[in-house]
C-alpha atoms as an extended CHARMM CRD file, in Angstrom:
* protein
*
       146  EXT
         1         1  UNK       CA             22.5350000000        7.5910000000       -1.2940000000  PROA      1               0.0000000000
         2         2  UNK       CA             22.9890000000        4.2360000000        0.3690000000  PROA      2               0.0000000000
         3         3  UNK       CA             21.7030000000        1.0710000000       -1.2720000000  PROA      3               0.0000000000
         4         4  UNK       CA             21.4820000000       -0.6470000000        2.1100000000  PROA      4               0.0000000000
         5         5  UNK       CA             18.2520000000       -2.6120000000        2.4670000000  PROA      5               0.0000000000
         6         6  UNK       CA             16.0970000000       -2.4960000000        5.5820000000  PROA      6               0.0000000000
         7         7  UNK       CA             13.2410000000       -4.9700000000        5.9170000000  PROA      7               0.0000000000
         8         8  UNK       CA             10.2460000000       -3.4040000000        7.6820000000  PROA      8               0.0000000000
         9         9  UNK       CA              8.8580000000       -6.5890000000        9.1980000000  PROA      9               0.0000000000
        10        10  UNK       CA              8.0000000000      -10.1180000000        8.2560000000  PROA      10              0.0000000000
        11        11  UNK       CA              4.7370000000      -11.9610000000        7.7270000000  PROA      11              0.0000000000
        12        12  UNK       CA              4.5050000000      -15.7220000000        8.0540000000  PROA      12              0.0000000000
        13        13  UNK       CA              2.0220000000      -16.4980000000        5.2880000000  PROA      13              0.0000000000
        14        14  UNK       CA              2.0820000000      -20.2110000000        6.0930000000  PROA      14              0.0000000000
        15        15  UNK       CA             -0.2190000000      -19.6060000000        9.0830000000  PROA      15              0.0000000000
        16        16  UNK       CA             -2.6440000000      -17.3270000000        7.2020000000  PROA      16              0.0000000000
        17        17  UNK       CA             -4.0530000000      -19.9280000000        4.8360000000  PROA      17              0.0000000000
        18        18  UNK       CA             -2.9680000000      -18.1060000000        1.6730000000  PROA      18              0.0000000000
        19        19  UNK       CA             -1.6390000000      -21.1090000000       -0.2090000000  PROA      19              0.0000000000
        20        20  UNK       CA              1.9670000000      -19.9150000000        0.1010000000  PROA      20              0.0000000000
        21        21  UNK       CA              4.7060000000      -20.8270000000        2.5420000000  PROA      21              0.0000000000
        22        22  UNK       CA              7.4620000000      -18.9710000000        4.2710000000  PROA      22              0.0000000000
        23        23  UNK       CA              8.1540000000      -15.5280000000        5.6150000000  PROA      23              0.0000000000
        24        24  UNK       CA              7.6400000000      -12.5570000000        3.3310000000  PROA      24              0.0000000000
        25        25  UNK       CA              8.8300000000       -8.9930000000        3.8400000000  PROA      25              0.0000000000
        26        26  UNK       CA              5.9900000000       -6.5630000000        4.5850000000  PROA      26              0.0000000000
        27        27  UNK       CA              8.1300000000       -3.8700000000        3.0440000000  PROA      27              0.0000000000
        28        28  UNK       CA             11.6980000000       -2.8780000000        2.2360000000  PROA      28              0.0000000000
        29        29  UNK       CA             13.5200000000        0.4490000000        2.3300000000  PROA      29              0.0000000000
        30        30  UNK       CA             16.4150000000        0.9200000000       -0.0950000000  PROA      30              0.0000000000
        31        31  UNK       CA             18.0310000000        4.3360000000        0.1940000000  PROA      31              0.0000000000
        32        32  UNK       CA             15.2230000000        6.8840000000        0.1460000000  PROA      32              0.0000000000
        33        33  UNK       CA             12.7660000000        4.5080000000       -1.5370000000  PROA      33              0.0000000000
        34        34  UNK       CA             10.2210000000        2.3600000000        0.3040000000  PROA      34              0.0000000000
        35        35  UNK       CA              8.4990000000       -0.5890000000       -1.3800000000  PROA      35              0.0000000000
        36        36  UNK       CA              5.5210000000       -2.0260000000        0.4880000000  PROA      36              0.0000000000
        37        37  UNK       CA              3.9850000000       -5.4200000000       -0.1370000000  PROA      37              0.0000000000
        38        38  UNK       CA              0.2630000000       -5.5720000000       -0.7300000000  PROA      38              0.0000000000
        39        39  UNK       CA             -1.6060000000       -4.6490000000        2.4450000000  PROA      39              0.0000000000
        40        40  UNK       CA             -4.9650000000       -6.2170000000        3.1800000000  PROA      40              0.0000000000
        41        41  UNK       CA             -7.5580000000       -6.5810000000        5.9260000000  PROA      41              0.0000000000
        42        42  UNK       CA             -5.1700000000       -8.3170000000        8.3370000000  PROA      42              0.0000000000
        43        43  UNK       CA             -4.4660000000       -6.2160000000       11.4160000000  PROA      43              0.0000000000
        44        44  UNK       CA             -1.2110000000       -6.0920000000       13.4060000000  PROA      44              0.0000000000
        45        45  UNK       CA             -2.1830000000       -9.3540000000       15.1440000000  PROA      45              0.0000000000
        46        46  UNK       CA             -2.8610000000      -11.1140000000       11.8070000000  PROA      46              0.0000000000
        47        47  UNK       CA             -6.6220000000      -11.0850000000       12.4520000000  PROA      47              0.0000000000
        48        48  UNK       CA             -8.9050000000      -10.5640000000        9.4670000000  PROA      48              0.0000000000
        49        49  UNK       CA            -11.0500000000       -7.4320000000        9.9090000000  PROA      49              0.0000000000
        50        50  UNK       CA            -13.9050000000       -6.0530000000        7.8180000000  PROA      50              0.0000000000
        51        51  UNK       CA            -15.1810000000       -9.3490000000        6.4150000000  PROA      51              0.0000000000
        52        52  UNK       CA            -17.6060000000       -8.4610000000        3.6020000000  PROA      52              0.0000000000
        53        53  UNK       CA            -16.8730000000       -4.7100000000        3.9600000000  PROA      53              0.0000000000
        54        54  UNK       CA            -14.5940000000       -3.2350000000        1.2680000000  PROA      54              0.0000000000
        55        55  UNK       CA            -14.5070000000        0.1820000000        2.9920000000  PROA      55              0.0000000000
        56        56  UNK       CA            -13.2820000000       -1.3210000000        6.2840000000  PROA      56              0.0000000000
        57        57  UNK       CA            -10.7590000000       -3.4770000000        4.4380000000  PROA      57              0.0000000000
        58        58  UNK       CA             -9.3990000000       -0.4600000000        2.5400000000  PROA      58              0.0000000000
        59        59  UNK       CA             -9.1800000000        1.5610000000        5.7620000000  PROA      59              0.0000000000
        60        60  UNK       CA             -7.2280000000       -1.2610000000        7.4210000000  PROA      60              0.0000000000
        61        61  UNK       CA             -4.8980000000       -1.6940000000        4.4390000000  PROA      61              0.0000000000
        62        62  UNK       CA             -4.1880000000        2.0620000000        4.4330000000  PROA      62              0.0000000000
        63        63  UNK       CA             -3.5420000000        2.0080000000        8.1790000000  PROA      63              0.0000000000
        64        64  UNK       CA             -1.0730000000       -0.8620000000        7.6530000000  PROA      64              0.0000000000
        65        65  UNK       CA              0.6290000000        1.2330000000        4.9630000000  PROA      65              0.0000000000
        66        66  UNK       CA              0.8670000000        4.2120000000        7.3340000000  PROA      66              0.0000000000
        67        67  UNK       CA              2.3780000000        2.0630000000       10.1070000000  PROA      67              0.0000000000
        68        68  UNK       CA              4.9580000000        0.5000000000        7.7760000000  PROA      68              0.0000000000
        69        69  UNK       CA              5.8900000000        3.9060000000        6.3710000000  PROA      69              0.0000000000
        70        70  UNK       CA              6.4570000000        5.1850000000        9.8980000000  PROA      70              0.0000000000
        71        71  UNK       CA              8.8000000000        2.2260000000       10.5310000000  PROA      71              0.0000000000
        72        72  UNK       CA             10.7270000000        3.3270000000        7.4400000000  PROA      72              0.0000000000
        73        73  UNK       CA             10.8750000000        6.9700000000        8.5720000000  PROA      73              0.0000000000
        74        74  UNK       CA              8.3160000000        8.0400000000        5.9620000000  PROA      74              0.0000000000
        75        75  UNK       CA              4.8240000000        9.5420000000        5.9010000000  PROA      75              0.0000000000
        76        76  UNK       CA              1.7470000000        9.0680000000        3.7530000000  PROA      76              0.0000000000
        77        77  UNK       CA              2.7030000000       12.2610000000        1.9240000000  PROA      77              0.0000000000
        78        78  UNK       CA              5.8830000000       10.4850000000        0.7430000000  PROA      78              0.0000000000
        79        79  UNK       CA              3.8680000000        7.9140000000       -1.2280000000  PROA      79              0.0000000000
        80        80  UNK       CA              4.3750000000        8.3960000000       -4.9700000000  PROA      80              0.0000000000
        81        81  UNK       CA              2.4750000000        5.3850000000       -6.3120000000  PROA      81              0.0000000000
        82        82  UNK       CA             -0.3630000000        3.1230000000       -5.2020000000  PROA      82              0.0000000000
        83        83  UNK       CA             -1.5470000000       -0.1240000000       -6.7310000000  PROA      83              0.0000000000
        84        84  UNK       CA             -5.1420000000       -0.8510000000       -5.7280000000  PROA      84              0.0000000000
        85        85  UNK       CA             -6.7320000000       -4.2640000000       -6.2730000000  PROA      85              0.0000000000
        86        86  UNK       CA            -10.4560000000       -4.9010000000       -5.7230000000  PROA      86              0.0000000000
        87        87  UNK       CA            -12.4390000000       -8.0560000000       -6.3820000000  PROA      87              0.0000000000
        88        88  UNK       CA            -15.5310000000       -6.1870000000       -7.5980000000  PROA      88              0.0000000000
        89        89  UNK       CA            -15.7870000000       -3.0320000000       -9.7140000000  PROA      89              0.0000000000
        90        90  UNK       CA            -18.6030000000       -1.8540000000       -7.4200000000  PROA      90              0.0000000000
        91        91  UNK       CA            -16.1510000000       -1.5450000000       -4.4960000000  PROA      91              0.0000000000
        92        92  UNK       CA            -14.1300000000        1.2040000000       -6.1870000000  PROA      92              0.0000000000
        93        93  UNK       CA            -16.1260000000        4.2370000000       -4.9030000000  PROA      93              0.0000000000
        94        94  UNK       CA            -15.8540000000        3.1230000000       -1.2570000000  PROA      94              0.0000000000
        95        95  UNK       CA            -12.2040000000        2.1390000000       -1.5570000000  PROA      95              0.0000000000
        96        96  UNK       CA            -11.1650000000        5.3470000000       -3.3010000000  PROA      96              0.0000000000
        97        97  UNK       CA            -13.1470000000        7.3950000000       -0.7810000000  PROA      97              0.0000000000
        98        98  UNK       CA            -10.9370000000        5.8650000000        1.9510000000  PROA      98              0.0000000000
        99        99  UNK       CA             -7.8220000000        6.6070000000       -0.0930000000  PROA      99              0.0000000000
       100       100  UNK       CA             -8.8460000000       10.2630000000       -0.4530000000  PROA      100             0.0000000000
       101       101  UNK       CA             -9.3740000000       10.4560000000        3.3280000000  PROA      101             0.0000000000
       102       102  UNK       CA             -6.0420000000        8.7860000000        4.0910000000  PROA      102             0.0000000000
       103       103  UNK       CA             -4.1430000000       11.2150000000        1.8590000000  PROA      103             0.0000000000
       104       104  UNK       CA             -6.0850000000       14.3410000000        2.8100000000  PROA      104             0.0000000000
       105       105  UNK       CA             -7.3310000000       14.8320000000       -0.7360000000  PROA      105             0.0000000000
       106       106  UNK       CA             -3.8140000000       14.9300000000       -2.2590000000  PROA      106             0.0000000000
       107       107  UNK       CA             -3.5770000000       11.3970000000       -3.6040000000  PROA      107             0.0000000000
       108       108  UNK       CA             -0.5050000000        9.9340000000       -5.3060000000  PROA      108             0.0000000000
       109       109  UNK       CA             -0.4770000000        8.3670000000       -8.7380000000  PROA      109             0.0000000000
       110       110  UNK       CA             -2.3610000000        5.1060000000       -8.6910000000  PROA      110             0.0000000000
       111       111  UNK       CA             -3.2840000000        2.1010000000      -10.7280000000  PROA      111             0.0000000000
       112       112  UNK       CA             -6.6170000000        0.4260000000      -10.0110000000  PROA      112             0.0000000000
       113       113  UNK       CA             -7.2600000000       -3.1620000000      -10.9850000000  PROA      113             0.0000000000
       114       114  UNK       CA            -10.3400000000       -5.3470000000      -10.7330000000  PROA      114             0.0000000000
       115       115  UNK       CA             -9.1590000000       -8.9120000000      -10.1010000000  PROA      115             0.0000000000
       116       116  UNK       CA            -10.9490000000      -12.2370000000       -9.9390000000  PROA      116             0.0000000000
       117       117  UNK       CA             -9.6550000000      -12.9390000000       -6.4480000000  PROA      117             0.0000000000
       118       118  UNK       CA             -6.9870000000      -12.2790000000       -3.8500000000  PROA      118             0.0000000000
       119       119  UNK       CA             -4.9660000000      -14.6480000000       -1.6400000000  PROA      119             0.0000000000
       120       120  UNK       CA             -8.0010000000      -15.5370000000        0.4920000000  PROA      120             0.0000000000
       121       121  UNK       CA            -11.6620000000      -15.5540000000       -0.4800000000  PROA      121             0.0000000000
       122       122  UNK       CA            -12.5880000000      -13.1040000000        2.3110000000  PROA      122             0.0000000000
       123       123  UNK       CA            -10.1520000000      -10.4810000000        1.0120000000  PROA      123             0.0000000000
       124       124  UNK       CA            -11.8520000000       -7.8290000000       -1.1230000000  PROA      124             0.0000000000
       125       125  UNK       CA             -9.1250000000       -5.1600000000       -1.2680000000  PROA      125             0.0000000000
       126       126  UNK       CA             -5.3370000000       -5.1060000000       -1.4540000000  PROA      126             0.0000000000
       127       127  UNK       CA             -3.1760000000       -1.9920000000       -1.7170000000  PROA      127             0.0000000000
       128       128  UNK       CA              0.5710000000       -1.7240000000       -2.1770000000  PROA      128             0.0000000000
       129       129  UNK       CA              2.6560000000        1.4090000000       -2.2580000000  PROA      129             0.0000000000
       130       130  UNK       CA              5.9590000000        2.9490000000       -3.2440000000  PROA      130             0.0000000000
       131       131  UNK       CA              7.2580000000        5.9690000000       -1.3290000000  PROA      131             0.0000000000
       132       132  UNK       CA             10.1710000000        8.3440000000       -1.8710000000  PROA      132             0.0000000000
       133       133  UNK       CA             11.4270000000        9.9140000000        1.3460000000  PROA      133             0.0000000000
       134       134  UNK       CA             12.5990000000       13.4780000000        1.1130000000  PROA      134             0.0000000000
       135       135  UNK       CA             11.8380000000       16.6240000000       -0.7360000000  PROA      135             0.0000000000
       136       136  UNK       CA             10.3660000000       16.3200000000       -4.1780000000  PROA      136             0.0000000000
       137       137  UNK       CA             10.7280000000       19.3040000000       -6.4210000000  PROA      137             0.0000000000
       138       138  UNK       CA              8.8830000000       20.0230000000       -9.5720000000  PROA      138             0.0000000000
       139       139  UNK       CA             10.8150000000       21.9750000000      -12.1410000000  PROA      139             0.0000000000
       140       140  UNK       CA              8.8750000000       23.9440000000      -14.6030000000  PROA      140             0.0000000000
       141       141  UNK       CA              9.9400000000       23.1080000000      -18.1180000000  PROA      141             0.0000000000
       142       142  UNK       CA             11.8110000000       25.9850000000      -19.6750000000  PROA      142             0.0000000000
       143       143  UNK       CA             11.3810000000       27.2960000000      -23.1510000000  PROA      143             0.0000000000
       144       144  UNK       CA             13.9530000000       26.2110000000      -25.6400000000  PROA      144             0.0000000000
       145       145  UNK       CA             15.4570000000       28.9610000000      -27.6430000000  PROA      145             0.0000000000
       146       146  UNK       CA             15.9080000000       28.4570000000      -31.3150000000  PROA      146             0.0000000000
C-alpha cells in the first residue's frame, strides 16, 4: 500500500468569513484511506444553501461528501466513520434521517455531537468522514480450544 498523499481539492476559507485564513484541504487520500474535512452547507460554488434548515444543510454536506469520495475513487459505502456536529439537539432527527437516506439504511459508525456553534452563525450542521477503499471482510471469531 502506498503512503502517497492526494489532496482532493482546496477551499479558501479567507473568503468565506470563517475567521480563519489560508487554503485548507477538503480531503486527503493516503493509500486506501480517505479523510474528509468537515462538510457544511456550502455548495460547489461556495454559496451557502439551506439557511435555517438543518435537513437541507445535512443533505448538502452529504452530497459534498459523496462528490469528494468520487474524486478519491471511493463510494458512500466505503465510509467507515462519520462525525456529525449539530448546533441544536432538536436537529438530530432531521439530520440523521438524511444520513440514513444517503447510506441506503446501512450507515457507518458515527459520533454525534451537539456544539455551541460552527465556523459561521448560519451553519447548523457539519459532517466529516473517513473512508476505507476496498473490500472489508468480517471474520467470525473462532473458538479457542483449551
